[in-house]
MARBA-3410 file (N, C-alpha, C, O; in Angstrom, 1 decimal):
223
95.8,92.6,115.8,95.2,93.3,114.6,94.3,94.4,115.2,93.7,94.3,116.3 ~ 94.3,95.5,114.5,93.5,96.7,114.9,92.2,96.7,114.0,92.3,96.7,112.8 ~ 91.1,96.6,114.7,89.8,96.4,114.0,88.8,97.5,114.4,88.7,97.8,115.5 ~ 88.2,98.0,113.4,87.0,99.0,113.6,85.8,98.2,113.2,85.7,97.7,112.1 ~ 84.8,98.2,114.1,83.5,97.6,113.8,82.4,98.6,113.7,82.2,99.4,114.7
81.7,98.7,112.6,80.6,99.6,112.5,79.4,98.7,112.8,79.0,97.8,112.1 ~ 78.7,99.0,113.9,77.5,98.2,114.4,76.3,99.0,113.8,76.0,100.1,114.3 ~ 75.7,98.4,112.8,74.5,99.1,112.2,73.4,99.2,113.2,73.1,98.3,114.0 ~ 72.8,100.4,113.2,71.7,100.6,114.1,70.5,99.7,113.9,69.8,99.3,114.8 ~ 70.4,99.3,112.6,69.3,98.3,112.3,69.5,97.0,112.8,68.6,96.2,113.0
70.8,96.7,113.2,71.1,95.4,113.7,71.0,95.4,115.3,70.5,94.4,115.9 ~ 71.6,96.4,115.9,71.6,96.5,117.4,70.4,97.1,118.0,70.0,96.9,119.1 ~ 69.7,98.0,117.2,68.6,98.8,117.8,67.4,98.9,116.8,66.9,100.0,116.5 ~ 66.9,97.7,116.3,65.7,97.8,115.5,64.5,98.2,116.4,63.6,98.8,116.1 ~ 64.7,97.8,117.7,63.9,98.2,118.8,64.9,98.2,120.0,65.9,97.5,120.0
64.6,98.9,121.1,65.5,99.0,122.2,65.3,97.9,123.1,64.3,97.8,123.9 ~ 66.3,96.9,123.1,66.3,95.8,124.0,67.7,95.5,124.5,68.6,95.5,123.8 ~ 67.7,95.4,125.8,69.0,95.2,126.5,69.8,94.0,126.0,71.0,94.0,125.9 ~ 69.0,92.9,125.6,69.7,91.7,125.2,70.5,91.9,124.0,71.6,91.2,123.8 ~ 70.1,92.8,123.1,70.9,93.0,121.8,72.3,93.6,122.2,73.3,93.3,121.7
72.2,94.6,123.1,73.5,95.3,123.5,74.4,94.3,124.3,75.6,94.3,124.1 ~ 73.8,93.4,125.1,74.6,92.5,125.8,75.2,91.5,124.9,76.4,91.1,125.1 ~ 74.5,91.1,123.9,75.0,90.1,122.9,76.2,90.7,122.1,77.2,90.0,122.0 ~ 76.1,91.9,121.7,77.3,92.6,121.1,78.4,92.8,122.0,79.6,92.6,121.7 ~ 78.1,93.2,123.3,79.2,93.4,124.3,80.0,92.2,124.5,81.2,92.2,124.5
79.4,91.0,124.6,80.1,89.8,124.8,81.0,89.4,123.7,82.2,89.0,123.9 ~ 80.5,89.6,122.5,81.4,89.3,121.3,82.5,90.3,121.2,83.7,89.9,120.9 ~ 82.3,91.6,121.4,83.3,92.6,121.3,84.4,92.4,122.4,85.6,92.5,122.1 ~ 84.0,92.1,123.6,84.9,91.8,124.6,85.8,90.6,124.3,87.0,90.6,124.6 ~ 85.2,89.6,123.7,86.0,88.4,123.4,87.0,88.8,122.3,88.2,88.3,122.4
86.7,89.6,121.3,87.6,90.0,120.3,88.7,90.8,120.9,89.9,90.7,120.5 ~ 88.4,91.7,121.9,89.4,92.6,122.4,90.4,91.9,123.3,91.4,92.5,123.6 ~ 90.3,90.6,123.5,91.3,89.9,124.2,92.6,89.7,123.4,93.7,89.6,123.9 ~ 92.4,89.7,122.0,93.5,89.4,121.1,93.7,90.6,120.1,94.7,90.6,119.4 ~ 92.8,91.5,120.1,92.9,92.6,119.1,92.5,94.0,119.7,91.9,94.0,120.8
93.0,95.0,119.1,92.5,96.4,119.5,91.3,96.7,118.7,91.2,96.6,117.5 ~ 90.2,97.0,119.5,88.9,97.2,118.9,88.3,98.6,119.1,88.3,99.1,120.2 ~ 87.8,99.2,118.0,87.1,100.4,118.1,85.7,100.2,117.5,85.6,99.5,116.5 ~ 84.7,100.8,118.0,83.3,100.5,117.5,82.6,101.8,117.2,82.7,102.8,118.0 ~ 81.9,101.9,116.1,81.0,103.0,115.8,79.6,102.4,115.7,79.4,101.5,115.0
78.7,103.1,116.5,77.3,102.6,116.6,76.4,103.5,115.8,76.5,104.7,115.9 ~ 75.5,102.9,115.0,74.5,103.7,114.3,73.3,104.0,115.2,73.2,103.6,116.3 ~ 72.3,104.8,114.6,71.2,105.2,115.3,70.0,104.3,115.3,69.2,104.2,116.3 ~ 69.9,103.5,114.2,68.8,102.5,114.1,67.4,103.1,114.0,67.3,104.3,113.7 ~ 66.4,102.3,114.3,65.0,102.7,114.3,64.7,104.0,115.1,64.0,104.8,114.7
65.2,104.0,116.4,65.0,105.2,117.2,65.4,106.5,116.5,64.7,107.5,116.5 ~ 66.6,106.5,115.8,67.1,107.7,115.1,66.1,108.0,114.0,65.8,109.2,113.8 ~ 65.7,107.0,113.2,64.8,107.3,112.1,63.5,107.9,112.5,62.9,108.8,111.9 ~ 63.0,107.4,113.7,61.7,107.9,114.2,61.9,109.4,114.6,61.0,110.2,114.3 ~ 63.0,109.7,115.3,63.2,111.1,115.6,63.4,112.0,114.4,62.9,113.1,114.3
64.2,111.5,113.4,64.4,112.3,112.2,63.1,112.5,111.4,62.9,113.6,110.9 ~ 62.3,111.5,111.4,61.0,111.6,110.6,60.1,112.7,111.3,59.5,113.5,110.6 ~ 60.1,112.7,112.6,59.3,113.7,113.3,59.9,115.1,113.1,59.2,116.1,112.9 ~ 61.2,115.2,113.1,61.9,116.5,112.9,61.6,117.0,111.5,61.6,118.2,111.3 ~ 61.5,116.1,110.6,61.2,116.5,109.2,59.8,117.1,109.1,59.6,118.1,108.4
58.9,116.4,109.8,57.5,117.0,109.8,57.5,118.4,110.4,56.7,119.2,110.1 ~ 58.4,118.6,111.4,58.5,119.9,112.0,59.3,120.9,111.3,59.6,122.0,111.8 ~ 59.7,120.5,110.0,60.5,121.4,109.1,61.9,121.7,109.6,62.4,122.8,109.3 ~ 62.5,120.8,110.4,63.9,121.0,110.8,64.8,121.0,109.6,64.5,120.3,108.6 ~ 65.9,121.7,109.6,66.8,121.7,108.5,67.5,120.3,108.4,67.5,119.5,109.4
68.1,120.0,107.3,68.9,118.8,107.1,70.0,118.7,108.2,70.2,117.6,108.7 ~ 70.7,119.8,108.4,71.8,119.8,109.4,71.2,119.5,110.8,71.9,118.7,111.5 ~ 70.1,120.0,111.2,69.5,119.7,112.5,69.1,118.3,112.6,69.3,117.6,113.6 ~ 68.5,117.7,111.5,68.2,116.3,111.5,69.4,115.4,111.6,69.3,114.4,112.4 ~ 70.5,115.8,111.0,71.7,115.1,111.2,72.2,115.1,112.6,72.6,114.1,113.2
72.1,116.3,113.3,72.5,116.4,114.7,71.6,115.5,115.6,72.1,114.9,116.5 ~ 70.3,115.4,115.2,69.4,114.6,116.0,69.8,113.1,115.9,69.9,112.4,116.9 ~ 70.1,112.7,114.6,70.6,111.3,114.4,71.9,111.0,115.2,72.1,110.0,115.7 ~ 72.8,112.0,115.1,74.1,111.9,115.9,73.8,111.7,117.4,74.4,110.8,118.0 ~ 72.9,112.5,117.9,72.6,112.4,119.3,72.1,111.0,119.7,72.4,110.4,120.7
71.2,110.4,118.8,70.7,109.1,119.1,71.8,108.0,119.0,71.8,107.1,119.8 ~ 72.6,108.2,118.0,73.7,107.2,117.9,74.6,107.2,119.1,75.2,106.2,119.5 ~ 74.8,108.4,119.6,75.7,108.5,120.8,75.0,107.9,122.1,75.6,107.3,123.0 ~ 73.7,108.0,122.1,72.9,107.3,123.2,73.1,105.8,123.0,73.3,105.1,124.0 ~ 73.0,105.3,121.8,73.2,103.8,121.6,74.7,103.5,122.0,74.9,102.4,122.5
75.6,104.3,121.7,77.0,104.1,122.1,77.1,104.0,123.6,77.8,103.1,124.1 ~ 76.4,104.8,124.3,76.4,104.8,125.8,75.8,103.5,126.3,76.3,103.0,127.3 ~ 74.7,103.1,125.7,74.1,101.8,126.1,75.1,100.6,125.9,75.2,99.8,126.8 ~ 75.8,100.6,124.8,76.8,99.6,124.6,77.9,99.6,125.6,78.4,98.6,126.0 ~ 78.4,100.9,125.9,79.4,101.0,126.9,78.9,100.5,128.2,79.7,99.8,129.0
77.6,100.7,128.5,77.1,100.2,129.8,77.1,98.7,129.9,77.2,98.1,131.0 ~ 77.0,98.1,128.7,76.9,96.6,128.7,78.3,96.0,128.8,78.4,94.8,128.9 ~ 79.4,96.8,128.7,80.7,96.3,128.7,81.4,96.2,130.0,82.6,95.8,130.1 ~ 80.7,96.4,131.1,81.3,96.5,132.4,82.4,97.5,132.4,82.1,98.7,132.1 ~ 83.6,97.1,132.7,84.7,98.1,132.7,85.7,97.9,131.5,86.8,98.4,131.6
85.2,97.2,130.5,86.1,96.9,129.4,86.2,98.0,128.4,87.1,98.1,127.6 ~ 85.2,99.0,128.4,85.1,100.0,127.5,85.6,101.4,128.0,85.5,101.6,129.2 ~ 86.1,102.2,127.2,86.4,103.6,127.5,85.1,104.2,127.9,84.1,104.0,127.3 ~ 85.1,105.0,129.0,83.8,105.4,129.7,83.0,106.4,128.9,81.8,106.5,129.2 ~ 83.6,107.1,128.0,82.8,108.1,127.2,83.0,107.9,125.7,84.0,107.6,125.3
81.9,108.2,125.0,82.0,108.1,123.5,82.8,109.3,123.0,82.4,110.5,123.3 ~ 83.9,109.1,122.3,84.7,110.2,121.8,83.8,111.1,120.8,82.9,110.6,120.2 ~ 84.1,112.4,120.8,83.4,113.3,119.9,84.0,113.5,118.6,83.4,114.0,117.6 ~ 85.3,113.0,118.4,85.9,113.2,117.1,87.0,112.1,116.9,87.2,111.3,117.9 ~ 87.7,112.1,115.8,88.6,111.0,115.5,89.9,111.1,116.3,90.5,110.1,116.7
90.4,112.3,116.6,91.5,112.5,117.4,91.3,112.0,118.8,92.2,111.3,119.4 ~ 90.1,112.3,119.3,89.8,111.9,120.7,89.7,110.3,120.7,90.1,109.7,121.7 ~ 89.1,109.8,119.7,89.0,108.3,119.6,90.4,107.6,119.5,90.7,106.6,120.2 ~ 91.3,108.3,118.8,92.7,107.7,118.6,93.4,107.8,120.0,94.1,106.8,120.3 ~ 93.2,108.9,120.7,93.9,109.0,122.0,93.2,107.9,123.0,94.0,107.3,123.8
91.9,107.8,122.9,91.2,106.8,123.8,91.7,105.4,123.6,91.7,104.6,124.5 ~ 92.0,105.1,122.3,92.5,103.8,122.0,93.7,103.3,122.8,93.8,102.2,123.1 ~ 94.6,104.3,123.1,95.8,104.0,123.8,95.6,103.8,125.3,96.5,103.5,126.1 ~ 94.3,103.9,125.8,94.0,103.6,127.2,93.9,102.1,127.4,93.9,101.6,128.5 ~ 93.9,101.3,126.3,93.8,99.9,126.4,92.4,99.4,126.5,92.1,98.2,126.6
91.4,100.3,126.5,90.0,100.0,126.6,89.4,99.9,125.2,90.0,100.4,124.2 ~ 88.2,99.3,125.1,87.4,99.3,123.8,86.8,100.7,123.6,86.2,101.2,124.6 ~ 87.0,101.3,122.5,86.5,102.6,122.2,85.2,102.5,121.5,85.1,101.8,120.4 ~ 84.2,103.2,122.0,82.8,103.1,121.4,82.3,104.5,121.2,82.3,105.3,122.1 ~ 81.9,104.8,119.9,81.5,106.2,119.6,80.3,106.1,118.7,79.9,105.1,118.1
79.6,107.2,118.5,78.5,107.4,117.6,78.9,108.3,116.4,80.0,108.3,116.0 ~ 77.9,109.1,116.0,78.2,110.0,114.9,79.1,111.2,115.4,79.4,111.4,116.6 ~ 79.6,112.0,114.4,80.5,113.0,114.7,80.0,114.4,114.2,80.0,115.3,115.0 ~ 79.6,114.5,113.0,79.2,115.8,112.5,78.2,115.7,111.4,78.1,114.7,110.7 ~ 77.4,116.8,111.2,76.4,116.7,110.1,77.0,116.4,108.8,78.1,116.9,108.5
76.3,115.7,107.9,76.8,115.4,106.6,77.5,114.1,106.5,77.9,113.6,105.4 ~ 77.8,113.5,107.7,78.5,112.2,107.7,77.6,111.2,108.4,77.2,111.4,109.6 ~ 77.3,110.1,107.7,76.6,109.0,108.4,77.6,108.2,109.2,78.8,108.5,109.1 ~ 77.1,107.3,110.1,78.0,106.6,110.9,78.9,105.6,110.0,79.9,105.1,110.5 ~ 78.4,105.2,108.8,79.2,104.5,107.9,80.5,105.2,107.6,81.6,104.7,107.7
80.3,106.5,107.2,81.5,107.4,106.9,82.4,107.5,108.1,83.6,107.5,108.0 ~ 81.8,107.7,109.3,82.6,107.8,110.5,83.4,106.6,110.7,84.6,106.7,111.0 ~ 82.9,105.4,110.5,83.6,104.2,110.7,84.8,104.1,109.7,85.9,103.7,110.1 ~ 84.5,104.5,108.5,85.6,104.4,107.4,86.7,105.4,107.7,87.9,105.0,107.6 ~ 86.3,106.6,108.1,87.3,107.6,108.4,88.1,107.2,109.7,89.3,107.4,109.7
87.4,106.7,110.7,88.1,106.3,111.9,89.1,105.1,111.6,90.2,105.1,112.0 ~ 88.7,104.2,110.7,89.6,103.1,110.3,90.8,103.6,109.7,91.9,103.2,109.9 ~ 90.6,104.6,108.8,91.8,105.2,108.1,92.7,106.0,109.1,93.9,105.9,109.1 ~ 92.0,106.7,110.0,92.7,107.6,111.0,93.6,106.7,111.9,94.7,107.1,112.2 ~ 93.1,105.6,112.4,93.9,104.8,113.3,94.7,103.7,112.7,95.3,102.8,113.3
94.7,103.7,111.3,95.5,102.7,110.6,95.0,101.3,110.9,95.8,100.4,111.2 ~ 93.6,101.1,110.8,93.1,99.8,111.1,93.5,98.8,110.0,93.7,99.1,108.9 ~ 93.5,97.5,110.5,93.8,96.4,109.5,92.5,95.9,108.9,92.6,95.3,107.8 ~ 91.4,96.1,109.5,90.1,95.6,109.0,89.0,96.4,109.5,89.0,96.9,110.7 ~ 88.0,96.6,108.6,86.7,97.2,109.0,85.6,96.2,108.8,85.5,95.6,107.7
84.8,96.0,109.8,83.6,95.2,109.7,82.4,96.0,109.9,82.3,96.8,110.8 ~ 81.4,95.8,108.9,80.2,96.5,108.9,79.0,95.5,109.1,78.8,94.6,108.3 ~ 78.3,95.6,110.3,77.2,94.8,110.5,75.9,95.5,110.0,75.8,96.7,110.1 ~ 75.0,94.7,109.4,73.8,95.3,108.9,72.6,94.3,109.1,72.8,93.3,109.8 ~ 71.5,94.6,108.5,70.3,93.8,108.7,70.2,92.7,107.7,69.2,91.9,107.8
71.1,92.6,106.7,71.1,91.5,105.8,72.5,90.9,105.8,73.4,91.3,106.5 ~ 72.7,89.8,105.0,73.9,89.0,105.2,75.0,89.3,104.2,75.8,88.5,103.8 ~ 75.0,90.6,103.8,76.1,91.0,102.9,75.6,92.1,102.0,74.6,92.7,102.2 ~ 76.4,92.4,100.9,76.1,93.4,99.9,75.3,92.7,98.8,75.7,91.6,98.3 ~ 74.2,93.3,98.4,73.4,92.7,97.3,73.3,93.7,96.1,73.6,94.9,96.3
72.9,93.2,95.0,72.8,94.0,93.8,71.7,95.0,93.9,71.6,96.0,93.2 ~ 70.7,94.7,94.8,69.6,95.6,95.1,69.1,95.2,96.5,69.7,94.2,97.1 ~ 68.2,95.9,97.0,67.7,95.6,98.4,66.9,94.3,98.4,65.8,94.2,97.8 ~ 67.4,93.2,99.0,66.8,91.9,98.9,65.4,91.9,99.7,64.7,91.0,99.5 ~ 65.2,92.9,100.5,63.9,92.9,101.2,62.7,93.4,100.3,61.6,93.1,100.6
63.1,94.0,99.2,62.0,94.5,98.3,62.2,94.0,96.9,61.2,94.1,96.1 ~ 63.3,93.4,96.5,63.6,93.0,95.2,64.0,91.5,95.2,65.0,91.1,95.7 ~ 63.0,90.6,94.8,63.3,89.2,94.8,64.4,88.7,93.9,64.9,87.6,94.1 ~ 64.8,89.5,93.0,65.9,89.2,92.0,67.2,89.7,92.5,68.2,89.5,91.8 ~ 67.3,90.3,93.7,68.5,90.8,94.2,69.5,89.6,94.4,69.1,88.6,94.9
70.8,89.8,94.1,71.8,88.8,94.2,72.9,89.2,95.1,73.4,90.3,95.1 ~ 73.2,88.3,96.1,74.3,88.5,97.0,75.6,88.5,96.3,75.9,87.6,95.5 ~ 76.5,89.4,96.7,77.8,89.5,96.2,78.8,89.0,97.2,78.8,89.6,98.3 ~ 79.6,88.0,96.9,80.5,87.4,97.9,81.8,88.2,98.0,82.3,88.3,99.1 ~ 82.2,88.8,96.9,83.5,89.6,96.9,83.4,90.7,95.9,82.9,90.5,94.8
83.9,91.8,96.3,83.9,93.0,95.3,85.0,93.9,95.6,85.6,93.8,96.7 ~ 85.3,94.8,94.7,86.4,95.7,94.9,85.8,97.0,95.5,84.6,97.2,95.4 ~ 86.6,97.9,96.1,86.1,99.1,96.6,85.5,100.0,95.5,84.5,100.7,95.7 ~ 86.0,99.9,94.3,85.4,100.6,93.1,84.0,100.1,92.8,83.1,100.9,92.6 ~ 83.9,98.8,92.9,82.5,98.3,92.6,81.5,98.7,93.7,80.4,98.9,93.4
82.0,98.7,95.0,81.2,99.2,96.1,80.8,100.6,95.8,79.6,101.0,96.0 ~ 81.7,101.5,95.4,81.5,102.9,95.2,80.4,103.1,94.1,79.5,103.9,94.2 ~ 80.5,102.3,93.0,79.6,102.4,91.9,78.2,102.0,92.4,77.2,102.6,91.9 ~ 78.1,101.0,93.2,76.8,100.5,93.7,76.1,101.5,94.6,75.0,101.8,94.5 ~ 76.9,102.1,95.6,76.3,103.0,96.5,76.1,104.4,95.9,75.3,105.2,96.5
76.7,104.7,94.8,76.5,106.0,94.2,75.0,106.1,93.7,74.5,107.2,93.6 ~ 74.4,105.0,93.5,73.0,105.0,93.1,72.0,105.3,94.2,70.9,105.6,94.0 ~ 72.6,105.2,95.5,71.7,105.3,96.6,71.7,106.8,97.1,72.7,107.5,96.9 ~ 70.6,107.2,97.7,70.5,108.5,98.3,71.0,108.6,99.7,70.7,107.7,100.5 ~ 71.8,109.6,100.0,72.4,109.7,101.4,71.6,110.8,102.1,71.8,112.0,101.8
70.7,110.4,102.9,69.9,111.3,103.7,69.9,110.9,105.2,70.2,109.8,105.5 ~ 69.6,111.8,106.1,69.6,111.5,107.5,68.6,110.3,107.7,67.4,110.4,107.4 ~ 69.1,109.3,108.4,68.3,108.2,108.7,68.2,107.1,107.6,67.4,106.2,107.8 ~ 68.9,107.3,106.5,68.8,106.4,105.4,69.3,105.0,105.9,70.2,104.9,106.7 ~ 68.7,103.9,105.4,69.0,102.6,105.8,69.7,101.9,104.6,69.1,100.9,104.0
70.9,102.3,104.2,71.6,101.7,103.0,72.7,100.8,103.5,73.0,100.8,104.7 ~ 73.2,100.0,102.5,74.2,99.1,102.9,75.5,99.8,103.3,76.3,99.3,104.1 ~ 75.8,100.9,102.7,77.0,101.8,103.0,76.7,103.1,102.3,75.9,103.2,101.4 ~ 77.4,104.2,102.7,77.2,105.4,102.0,78.4,105.8,101.1,79.4,105.2,101.1 ~ 78.1,106.8,100.3,79.1,107.2,99.2,80.4,107.7,99.8,81.5,107.3,99.3
80.4,108.5,100.8,81.6,109.0,101.4,82.4,107.9,102.0,83.6,107.8,101.8 ~ 81.7,107.0,102.8,82.4,105.9,103.3,83.0,105.0,102.3,84.2,104.5,102.5 ~ 82.3,104.8,101.2,82.9,104.0,100.1,84.1,104.6,99.5,85.1,103.9,99.1 ~ 84.1,105.9,99.4,85.3,106.7,98.8,86.5,106.5,99.7,87.6,106.4,99.3 ~ 86.2,106.6,101.1,87.3,106.4,102.0,87.9,105.0,101.9,89.1,104.8,102.0
87.0,104.0,101.8,87.5,102.6,101.7,88.3,102.5,100.5,89.4,101.8,100.5 ~ 87.9,103.1,99.4,88.7,103.0,98.1,90.1,103.6,98.3,91.1,103.0,97.9 ~ 90.2,104.8,98.9,91.5,105.5,98.9,92.4,104.9,100.0,93.6,104.9,99.8 ~ 91.8,104.4,101.1,92.6,103.8,102.2,93.0,102.4,101.9,94.0,101.9,102.5 ~ 92.3,101.7,101.1,92.5,100.3,100.8,92.5,99.4,102.0,93.1,98.3,102.1
91.6,99.8,103.0,91.4,98.9,104.1,90.3,97.9,103.8,89.2,98.2,103.3 ~ 90.6,96.6,104.0,89.6,95.6,103.7,88.4,95.7,104.6,88.5,96.1,105.8 ~ 87.2,95.5,104.0,86.0,95.6,104.8,85.2,94.3,104.5,85.1,93.8,103.4 ~ 84.5,93.9,105.6,83.6,92.7,105.5,82.2,93.1,106.0,82.1,93.7,107.1 ~ 81.2,92.9,105.2,79.8,93.2,105.5,79.1,92.0,105.9,79.1,91.0,105.2
78.6,91.9,107.2,78.0,90.7,107.7,76.6,91.0,108.3,76.3,92.2,108.6 ~ 75.8,90.0,108.5,74.5,90.1,109.1,74.7,90.4,110.6,75.4,89.6,111.3 ~ 74.2,91.5,111.1,74.5,91.9,112.5,73.4,91.4,113.4,73.5,91.6,114.6 ~ 72.4,90.7,112.9,71.4,90.1,113.9,72.0,89.0,114.7,71.5,88.6,115.7 ~ 73.1,88.4,114.2,73.8,87.4,115.0,75.3,87.9,115.2,76.1,87.8,114.3
75.5,88.5,116.4,76.8,89.2,116.6,78.0,88.3,116.4,79.1,88.8,116.1 ~ 77.9,87.0,116.6,79.1,86.1,116.5,79.6,86.1,115.1,80.7,85.6,114.8 ~ 78.8,86.6,114.1,79.3,86.7,112.7,80.5,87.5,112.7,81.4,87.4,111.8 ~ 80.6,88.5,113.6,81.8,89.3,113.6,83.1,88.5,113.9,84.1,88.7,113.2 ~ 83.0,87.6,114.8,84.1,86.7,115.1,84.5,85.8,114.0,85.7,85.6,113.6
83.5,85.3,113.3,83.7,84.5,112.1,84.4,85.2,111.0,85.3,84.7,110.4 ~ 84.0,86.5,110.8,84.6,87.3,109.8,86.1,87.6,110.2,87.0,87.5,109.3 ~ 86.4,87.9,111.4,87.8,88.2,111.8,88.6,86.9,111.7,89.8,87.0,111.4 ~ 88.0,85.8,111.9,88.8,84.5,111.8,88.9,84.0,110.4,89.5,82.9,110.2 ~ 88.4,84.8,109.4,88.6,84.4,108.0,87.6,83.5,107.4,87.8,82.9,106.3
86.5,83.2,108.1,85.5,82.3,107.6,84.8,83.0,106.4,84.6,84.2,106.5 ~ 84.4,82.2,105.4,83.7,82.8,104.3,82.3,83.2,104.6,81.4,82.4,104.6 ~ 82.1,84.5,105.0,80.8,85.0,105.5,80.6,86.4,105.0,81.6,87.1,104.8 ~ 79.4,86.7,104.6,79.1,88.1,104.2,79.7,88.4,102.9,79.8,87.6,102.0 ~ 80.1,89.7,102.8,80.7,90.2,101.5,82.1,90.8,101.9,82.2,91.6,102.8
83.1,90.4,101.2,84.5,90.9,101.4,84.7,92.0,100.3,84.6,91.8,99.1 ~ 85.1,93.2,100.8,85.4,94.3,99.9,86.9,94.5,100.0,87.4,95.0,101.1 ~ 87.6,94.2,99.0,89.1,94.3,99.1,89.7,94.5,97.7,90.9,94.6,97.5
END
């Protein structure tokens, strides 16, 4: 199976700790024994900190996006470093480069690509580009909720939803550099048109990725 994993920055880099990258590396290497795996890494807290400072300095939205992309690529390099020789040595700069790198037989790990696209959108477009069978999105909560469960005690977890329902939910959210949403609108649109199944799981425990690939009832299935 060909799998694209979006590793949420809030899951792997709420703070910079080598153990989080090692934990993801072990899980991803295990999956790559039986599957073709490509990974997109978000920027996490470090990206948001840089973006907030750049906002105070009156940087344009495009420049803020580029700063976030730069941090996500640094996170990608850290994850590559944790992979020993199992990963392609450089984070691809675009989808064509990622597609070519995939045929090296190595795990492909990349960050952001261009302003106006969050790493959620990058993961969805990459999944479509390489004809992935499954997209997994790790985040800081255990699935998709009707509202942010960290601030709304009445938020309800959704076990299964359609791409259209996902799109309707994320349309209410604001897409800005460094936003910490469950998914973004462009990514949801790509999921809808490509019809690639997506599973959203809690990324604080990397082994949830293996459970999702193995079909265990975990997180939220969008199909």
